[in-house]
N, C-alpha and C positions, 0 to 999 in steps of 0.2 A: 682331835689333833694327832698327827702321826707320832709314834714313839721312837722313830729314828729319822736322822737327817744325813744325807750323803752329800759331801762337798768336794770340789777340787781341793787338793791339799793346800792348806793356807800358806801365806807369805807374810813373814814378820819383817816389817819395814824399819824396825828399830830395836836392836837388842845388844846388851852388854854381856860379854863372856869372860872378861878379865884374862889373866894368864895363869900358868902353872896349875897347882892343885885345884884351885877354884874352877878354872876352865875345864879341867878334866871331869869335874863333878857335874857341872851344869850344862855343858854343851850337848850331851846326849838327850837331855830333857827338851831343849829347844828343837833338836833334830827329830825327835819323835812326834812333835806336834806340827812342825812347819817343814815344807819342802825346801824353801830358801829363806835366807834372812840377811838383812843389811846389818853388818857388824860395826858397832861403834868403835872409834879409834882412840878413846880417851883412856888408854892403858897407861901404865907407868913403867918405862917412858912412853910417850905418845907415838902413834903411828903417823909419821910425817914424810916417809919416802916409800916408793913402790917396793924397794927391797925389804923394808920392814914389814910391809903389808904381805909380801910373799911368804916371809917366815911365819908371820902370824897365821896366815891361812893354812900352812902346813901343820901348825900346832892344833888348829881347830879340827882339821880333817883327821888327824891322828887320834883325837879324843873321841871321835864317833865312828871312824872307819873300822870295818872288820868286826864290829860288835854283832852278836846274834841275840835273839830274844831271850836266850837263856843266860847271857853274860851280863846284861845290864838291865837294871830295874829302877823304876821311880820310887819315891818315898812310900808309896802305898803297896809296893811289891808287884806292880804290874810290869809285864815285859815291855821293853822299849823296842821300837822298830825304827831304825835310824838310817837305813841304807839310802844312798842317793842324795843326802843332804848337801846343799850348795851354799857355802858362805860367800856373800858378796861384800867385797872389801871397800873400805873408805879411808880417806886421809883426814887428819886433824888440821884445821886451818890455824896453824901457828905462824909466827913471823919467819920461821925457817922455810915454810912452804913457798915454792917458786912456780912461776908459769911453766918452766921447763919440766917440772915434776908433774904438772897437770897433763902436759903433752905425752909424757911417758906413760902415765896412768890410763889415758884414754886409748893409747895404742895397744896396751895390754901385752907387750912382748915379755915383760918381766912378771907382771901381775896386773890383771884387769882391775881398774879402780872404777867403782860404780858411782861414787859421790864424794863430796867433801863436807865435813861436819864443822860447824862453827859453834864454839862455846864462849859466852861472855866471861871475861876474866874474873876468876874467883867466885863464880856463881854456884858451882856444884862440884861433884867429885871429879878430881883431876882436871879442873878447868883453869889451872894457874898458867897454862901455856896459851890461852886464848887472847884474842884482841879485846881491848876495852870497847871498841866499836867495830862492827863488821865493815863499816864504810871505809876503814883505814886500809883494807886489803885490796885496793883498787886494781893493781896489776894482776893479781891472781883471779879476781872476779871477772875481769875483762877476758882473760884466757878461758875461763870456764864457760862464759857466755859464747865465746867463739867456737869452742869444740863441743858444746852441748852437754857438759858435765853438771849434774844437779848439785845445788847448794842446800844442805840440810841445816836448818836454823834451830838452835836453842833460843827461842824468841823472847828474851827478857832483857830489860835494862837493869843491871845490877848496881852499877856505880854511876853517879852523875858527873858533870864536868868538873866538879870540885873534889872528886874522889870520895864523896859521901855516899853511903849505902842508901839505896831507895827501899821503900817498904816492899818486902818480898811478895806480898799479896798483890802489889800493884805493878810489878815488873813486866808482866806480859801485856797489860793494857798500855803501858808507856811505849813498849816496843811496837805494838800494833798501830798506835795512833801517830807515832813519830818516825821511827827508824824504818819500819817495813815499807811504808809508802815511798820514802826517799830511795830505798834500795831498788824497788821495782821500777821507779821512774828512771833511775840512772842506768839500769841494766834491763831494758825492756824485753830482751830475748833470753835472759837467764832463767833456767829451770829452778824453781824454788819450792822447797817443802818446809812448811811450818810444823816442826816436830812437837809431839805430845801436847797438842792444843788443850787448854785447860780452863778457859775463861769465857764468860758471856761475850766480851768484846771480840775475842778471837773467833768465836763461832760465828758471830754476825759478819765479821770481815771476810771470812772464808766463804760463807754462803753467798755473799754479794760478789766477791771478786775471784773466787776460785775458778780454775780452768784446767781441765785434764791436760797433762803434758806441759803445763806452764806454772801454775800456782796450786799446790795441793797441801793437804794436812794429814798428819797421822794422829790417831787417838789411842790412848792406853786403856786397859781394863780398869785401872784404879781411878782414873778421872771420870769413868762412867758409873762406878760403884759407890764411891764414898763422898761425903761432904766434910767440910772443915771441922765440924764438931766431933766427928769420929777420928779424924786424922790427928787432931791436936792432943788426943788422949792415948794414942797408940804409936809407940816408936817405930813399929814396922811400917807405918804409913807416912814416915818422913821422907819427902821426895822433892825434887825440883823439876818442873814448876810445882809449887805447893798445891795441894788439893784445896780447892776454893769452896765457897759457900754453896748452899743448895740451889740457888738461882743459877749459878754458873754450871753446876753439875747437870741440872735439868736442860740448860741450853745446849750443852755438849751432847746429851742424850738425844735431844730433838734433832740435832744436826745429823747424827749418824742414822737416825730413823728415816731420813729423807732419801737415802740411797743415792747420794750424789757421786758422780764418777771420780771426783777429785778428793774424796775423803776415804781413808783406809786404815787398816790395823797396823800399829807399831807398838809393841808391848812395852817398850822401855824396861823390860825385865833387867834388873840390876842387882846382882847378888852381893851380899856382904857377910862376913862371918859374924856369928852371934855376938862376939865380944865387942865388935865395932857398932853393930846395929843397935844393941840394947844398952850401950854405954850412955852416960849422962849427956854427952854431946850428940851422939847418934849420927851415923853416916847417912847421907842422902841416897836413896835408891830403894825400889820395891822389887822383890823377886817374885815374878808371876809365872815363870816358864812351866812349872809342872801342871798348871791348870788354866793357862791363858785362853786357849780356844774354847774350853768349856765355859769360862766366865763371860767371854764375849757372847756366846750362844745364849746364855742365861739372860743377859741384858737385852738382846734383840727379841727374845721371847717376851720379856716383860713389856717391851715397847710395841708388841704386835707387829714386828718387822722381820720375822724370820725369812721372808722372801727377799730381803735385802742383804742377808748375811753373807752369801757366797761372794757377791761382788766386793763387799767390804773386806772380807778375809782373804780372798783368793784371786781376784781379778784386777781390781783397780791398782793395787800396789805394783805387781809385775809390769803392768802396761805403762806406768809412769817411767819405769826403768827400761822400757823397750824390750820387754820379755813377754813370752806367751805364758798364760797361766799353766799350772802344773797339769800334766796328763794323768797323774795319780789322784786317788781320792781317799778321803777318810769318812768314816761313818760315826756319828754320835748317837747314843741312845739315851732316852729319858730315864735317868737313874740317879737317885740321891746318893751322894758320897761326901766324904770329908777328908781334908788333909790333916793327918794326925801326927806325922813324923817330919823331922827336918831332913834336908839333904846333908850328908856328911862327906866331907872331902877325904882324900887318902892321907891327909895330914891331921885328921881328927876334928876339923872345924865344923860346927853346925851352921847350916844356912836355912833360915826359916822362910818358907813360901808364904805369899799372901793367902789369906783365908784359912790359915791353920787354926786348929782348935785350941792350941796351947796359948798362943799370944793374939788370938783373934779379937773381934769386936762384939761377939755374942751371937751372931747368926751366920755360922760358917758352913752351912750345908750348900753344896753345889748341886745343881739340878740336872746337869747333863754330863755324860762321860763318853770319852772316845773309846770305841770298841777296839780291842786288840786282835 
């Protein structure tokens, strides 16, 4: 087996960067591993206008623009190479979002908007502005279908019609078996991405119904790496959608190993300060940016599917968004390493990445490393 792999620079179809000090700390880490990324809009306050998206984009570019390899380093002390990173902006599907804003976003005169993200009300971090049902947003969805703007779904049913919470381990199944088919039937030309697919039901649905350019899915590193028994005992693995049982994990792994053109990487890297992440209640979100590409590579090696890795990481995602894959490349080498340190913001907050040796699950050696 070759000890190096060279790929087109990867595309992260789902990442959270937050704002302020947190954004300044984590953005260069994503920019070092990915050439472009779809930026999630569930900041506080949410991104629901093109003007807000434009300001957010400026903040992101300022956090990585102008850095040299000597000025910015990851938690392991490795130099970061972040030049040319392109953040692709999204809007949050709140009740304030209008069809007119969709038209402004697709035109791109103020800020090009690549997609709209839907969060079920109350389901995850900063989801309090979401609709209780995606089907309530009819006017906006019609306009999105008309202009070709993708809808990114957090595909879970969180509350039932009586405002009672559903079992969080069952939320994705309920969405897949009820809400998603109705959405697709009602808007047959709407471009839809089922984000952070996590369950056996979702994997089966996408394998059967997925179509490049129409219905796609993103997959995270953590839903490929972990099972419920590990997640329930480790607060760093608290996330929505929840990490499911081994059967679902293996179904998601089998899905990515098929090399389907409508399945691709979306890390859902979502940083939180140590005080929030390790508190008794624990914030939802897993921070994977410092090692995401390496972890995907490790999984594909385990699956005997390294020949499918470049399309998953670097080709399928940009093509869904009407973009050409990156002309730049990265090279990974076969090398064992570990994440031993947190990311520390300029305000002193520690942010612990996935697979770190301090709060990990016991087997935290990563088998591939991006060459600097």
